[in-house]
Legacy VTK file of the C-alpha trace (Angstrom):
# vtk DataFile Version 3.0
C-alpha trace
ASCII
DATASET POLYDATA
POINTS 98 float
-0.075 -0.155 -0.021
1.599 3.184 -0.644
2.372 5.993 1.570
-0.225 8.145 2.393
0.125 12.126 1.472
1.339 14.505 3.383
-2.419 16.136 3.254
-4.209 12.363 4.310
-1.604 12.441 7.061
-1.925 15.858 7.996
-5.559 15.486 7.945
-5.606 12.455 9.690
-3.582 13.473 12.849
-6.135 16.458 13.110
-9.133 14.369 13.325
-7.175 12.234 15.829
-6.604 15.195 17.880
-10.401 15.864 17.741
-11.253 12.643 18.601
-9.028 13.395 21.614
-10.522 16.430 22.435
-13.765 14.295 21.755
-13.081 11.517 24.550
-11.731 13.808 27.077
-14.743 16.579 26.778
-16.992 13.811 28.170
-15.044 12.304 30.620
-14.206 9.373 28.557
-11.301 7.182 29.192
-8.899 5.644 26.529
-9.920 2.165 27.871
-13.306 2.785 27.688
-13.811 4.192 24.424
-11.824 1.101 23.458
-13.743 -1.317 24.742
-17.064 0.427 23.789
-15.577 0.630 20.235
-14.734 -2.607 20.318
-11.061 -2.203 19.081
-8.223 -2.723 21.926
-6.520 0.406 23.305
-3.201 0.117 20.910
-5.874 0.335 18.091
-7.360 3.671 19.605
-4.347 5.235 20.581
-3.116 4.710 16.390
-6.356 6.044 15.088
-5.476 9.375 18.018
-2.113 9.593 16.844
-3.971 9.991 13.220
-2.485 6.768 11.651
-4.181 6.131 8.620
-4.163 2.639 8.163
-6.168 1.528 10.477
-9.466 0.106 9.267
-12.218 2.251 8.738
-14.531 -0.132 10.736
-12.227 0.619 13.691
-12.565 4.571 13.107
-16.279 4.219 12.936
-16.228 2.637 15.634
-14.855 5.365 17.680
-16.899 7.725 16.137
-19.968 5.940 17.603
-18.708 5.613 20.705
-17.876 8.812 21.284
-21.281 9.976 19.443
-20.998 11.724 16.686
-21.649 9.150 14.280
-24.507 10.699 13.017
-22.714 14.220 12.207
-19.636 12.109 10.458
-22.085 10.433 8.107
-24.004 14.052 7.337
-20.669 16.135 7.109
-20.523 13.588 4.234
-23.310 14.017 2.486
-22.964 15.447 -0.566
-26.982 16.586 -0.390
-25.831 18.971 2.244
-23.870 20.907 0.223
-25.343 23.721 -2.033
-23.552 21.786 -5.165
-24.926 18.567 -4.294
-28.324 19.668 -4.269
-28.091 21.451 -7.411
-26.370 18.848 -9.141
-28.706 16.467 -7.737
-31.447 17.064 -10.541
-29.011 17.352 -13.471
-26.974 14.636 -12.739
-29.301 11.212 -11.009
-32.009 9.544 -12.886
-35.601 10.299 -11.488
-35.662 6.958 -8.894
-32.577 7.498 -6.991
-33.438 11.264 -6.513
-37.274 10.201 -4.634
LINES 1 99
98 0 1 2 3 4 5 6 7 8 9 10 11 12 13 14 15 16 17 18 19 20 21 22 23 24 25 26 27 28 29 30 31 32 33 34 35 36 37 38 39 40 41 42 43 44 45 46 47 48 49 50 51 52 53 54 55 56 57 58 59 60 61 62 63 64 65 66 67 68 69 70 71 72 73 74 75 76 77 78 79 80 81 82 83 84 85 86 87 88 89 90 91 92 93 94 95 96 97
């Protein structure tokens, strides 16, 4: 697997730091979050330091354990953007838009 770009690495580090902040704001320990996410403490540590090689399943488990899964899903929804809403009518078949 090729090394991630510097932008991807920086984003992973930033997201990891934000997840640490979410955990601490909620008064949760790393052990508690790892248990709730169904992952090892070491995997949580890798996510929190920005290791982009961690599985999507592990990442989403942590996000769910922190109660921010719905916000993440909404943040990646193209129809929540002006561009996505504007282009939906011209690019998607009618049956998909319903």
